[in-house]
N, C-alpha and C positions, 0 to 999 in steps of 0.2 A: 446356709451358701454364705451368705451374706454376715452373717460372725466372723468363721473361718476368713475369709476374706477381710475381712479387717481386721482380725488381730494376727495377723498374716504380712498385712500390709505395716502397722505400728511395729512387729518384729523387727521386719526388716529394716524399717527404719533409726530406734534404737539400737538395734546393731550397728551398723551403717553410722550411729553418731558416738560409739564407744567406741569404736576402732577392732570389731571380733572378725569385722566380715575385715580380708584382706587381700593380697594379690597369691597368697602363698595358697591361700583356702582356698582360691577360688582356682587352683593350678590345682588342689588338692578333691576337689568335688569335683571335677572334669574327669582327676584319675579315676578315682571312687562308683564315681551314681554308674558305671557301665556294670561295674560287677554288681554292686548291688543292682540291677535293674535286669542283671540273670538269675540275679540270686530271690528273684521276691517269681522271676518269669517259671523256674524252676521248682522252686515251692508251693507256686501253683498249678500247676500239670500233675505236681503230682498230691494233689487235694483228692482227698475220698478213695485212694487209691491204698491205702497204709489202715488195719483196723486202730477202733477206738485205743485200744488196748498198749496198738506199740505205736500213736501218736502221745499216748502220756508217756513212754517213759523216753519218746527221744525230748518231750519237753522237761524231764525232771532233769535227763542228763545235762541241757543244755544250763539249765535253772544253775544249779549243781555249779559245773564250772564255771559259770559269772560267778557266784562267793567264794567261790577258789581260788577263779582269778584274780577278784575283788578284794580278799583276804591285806592288810597292811605289810604283816609278816612277811609277807611274798615281794612288797615292795621292795627292796634289795633286789632280785635276784629276778623279777620278771623285766624291770626297769634298766639294771646295771648298776644303781648309787651301789 
């Protein structure tokens, strides 16, 4: 527990010093944070209700979607460049 607290502290300090944490980033976190929390709550409430086969299928589909979205060939399409 102490390790993670120290790691978070030093990460926060380095992010602040390098300019990664800005007012815009904080505003965005207040916008996205509740949506993330609702997603975590929804996922936790569904945990254990699906079969192992369904869970694996959903995970594989999410991984495949992440791979496809992350393809450099789709940068122009997905990012509007």
